[in-house]
C-alpha positions as CSV (number, residue, x, y, z in Angstrom):
1,M,-105.5,2.9,141.8
2,L,-107.1,2.6,138.4
3,T,-105.6,-0.1,136.5
4,D,-106.0,0.2,132.4
5,E,-108.1,-3.3,132.4
6,M,-110.4,-1.6,134.9
7,K,-110.7,1.5,132.8
8,E,-111.1,-0.8,129.5
9,K,-113.8,-2.4,131.3
10,L,-115.4,0.8,132.3
11,V,-115.4,2.1,128.8
12,E,-116.3,-0.8,127.6
13,S,-119.5,-1.0,129.7
14,A,-120.1,2.7,129.0
15,L,-120.2,2.0,125.6
16,G,-122.2,-0.9,125.4
17,V,-125.4,0.3,127.6
18,R,-125.7,3.7,125.3
19,R,-127.9,1.3,123.4
20,W,-130.4,1.1,126.1
21,A,-130.6,4.8,126.4
22,Y,-133.9,6.2,125.9
23,A,-133.6,9.7,124.0
24,P,-136.1,10.2,121.3
25,Y,-135.9,14.0,121.3
26,S,-132.4,14.7,121.5
27,E,-131.3,11.3,119.9
28,Y,-128.1,12.0,121.8
29,A,-127.4,8.4,123.8
30,V,-125.6,8.5,127.0
31,G,-123.9,5.6,128.8
32,A,-122.5,5.3,132.5
33,A,-120.4,3.0,133.9
34,L,-119.4,3.9,137.7
35,L,-117.2,1.6,139.7
36,T,-117.7,1.0,143.4
37,S,-114.9,0.8,146.1
38,S,-116.3,-3.2,146.4
39,G,-115.5,-3.5,142.7
40,K,-118.8,-4.0,141.6
41,V,-119.9,-1.6,138.1
42,Y,-123.3,-0.2,138.0
43,D,-124.2,1.2,134.3
44,G,-126.7,4.1,133.8
45,V,-128.3,5.5,130.7
46,N,-130.0,8.6,129.9
47,I,-133.8,8.8,129.7
48,E,-135.5,11.5,128.4
49,N,-139.4,12.4,129.0
50,A,-141.7,14.9,126.7
51,A,-142.1,16.7,130.0
52,Y,-138.1,17.8,129.6
53,P,-137.2,18.5,133.3
54,T,-138.2,15.0,134.4
55,S,-135.6,13.2,132.3
56,M,-132.8,11.6,133.8
57,C,-128.9,11.6,132.5
58,A,-127.1,8.1,132.5
59,E,-124.5,9.2,135.4
60,R,-127.3,9.7,137.6
61,V,-128.9,6.8,137.1
62,A,-125.8,4.8,138.1
63,V,-125.1,6.7,141.1
64,F,-128.6,6.5,142.3
65,K,-128.9,2.7,141.4
66,A,-125.2,1.9,143.1
67,V,-126.5,4.2,146.3
68,S,-129.7,2.0,146.7
69,E,-127.6,-1.1,146.6
70,G,-125.7,0.4,149.6
71,E,-122.5,1.9,148.0
72,K,-121.2,5.0,148.4
73,N,-117.9,5.3,147.4
74,F,-116.9,5.6,143.6
75,P,-113.1,5.7,142.8
76,A,-114.5,6.2,139.1
77,I,-116.9,6.8,136.6
78,A,-116.8,6.4,132.6
79,V,-119.0,8.3,130.4
80,A,-119.5,7.6,126.9
81,T,-121.6,10.0,124.1
82,S,-121.2,10.3,120.6
83,N,-118.8,13.0,120.7
84,G,-117.2,12.7,124.0
85,G,-119.2,15.1,126.2
86,T,-118.8,16.1,129.7
87,P,-121.1,15.2,132.6
88,C,-123.8,18.0,133.1
89,G,-123.7,20.5,136.1
90,A,-126.5,18.4,138.1
91,C,-124.4,15.2,137.4
92,R,-120.8,16.8,138.5
93,Q,-123.0,17.9,141.5
94,V,-124.6,14.6,142.6
95,L,-120.8,12.7,141.9
96,S,-119.2,15.5,144.1
97,E,-121.7,14.4,147.1
98,F,-119.7,11.0,147.1
99,G,-116.3,12.3,146.7
100,S,-114.4,15.2,144.8
101,D,-111.6,12.7,143.7
102,T,-113.6,10.2,142.0
103,I,-111.9,9.7,138.4
104,V,-114.2,10.7,135.5
105,L,-113.1,9.4,132.2
106,I,-114.6,10.9,128.9
107,V,-115.4,8.5,126.0
108,N,-116.2,9.0,122.5
109,G,-118.4,6.8,120.5
110,E,-115.4,4.8,119.0
111,G,-114.4,3.9,122.8
112,K,-111.6,6.4,122.8
113,I,-110.9,8.4,125.9
114,I,-110.5,12.1,125.0
115,Q,-110.5,13.4,128.5
116,E,-109.4,11.8,132.2
117,T,-110.3,14.2,134.9
118,T,-111.4,14.2,138.5
119,I,-114.9,15.5,139.7
120,A,-112.6,18.0,141.4
121,D,-111.4,19.5,138.3
122,L,-114.8,19.5,136.5
123,L,-116.6,21.1,139.3
124,P,-114.2,23.7,141.8
125,G,-116.1,24.8,144.3
126,A,-118.7,22.0,144.8
127,F,-121.2,22.8,147.4
128,G,-121.1,20.1,149.8
129,P,-122.3,19.0,153.3
130,E,-120.0,21.3,154.7
131,D,-121.6,24.3,153.4
132,L,-124.7,23.7,155.3
133,P,-125.4,25.2,158.5
134,E,-124.9,22.7,161.6
135,Q,-128.0,21.0,162.6
136,P,-128.9,20.5,166.2
137,K,-128.4,16.8,167.3
């Protein structure tokens, strides 16, 4: 269960890290705060590049940081933007790899949660491991 206190902590963290975003092209700073089942919170920011396809979203930065530390269970993530934008399709897909029941808090620049949803609701019909052909062992 995601308590109000934990929601507040995630929102504050996502808002706080936005200042570290590297977004010189879009000027659209994004901060993410990912809660793991161990209780640790991993943050991430978007990092743009002049070669646009090599940029990375805040949500995936947070997930990759967590996975690189051995975490693979994510009860919730807060995503903060100036206007309450939702995660892109690639981020939704990456998050779905680790559980479609992850709660997603969409936060605007003032810290208001404007939407609380799940990965399953954001990405119905996600492609998952069950969609891959069974591999011989």
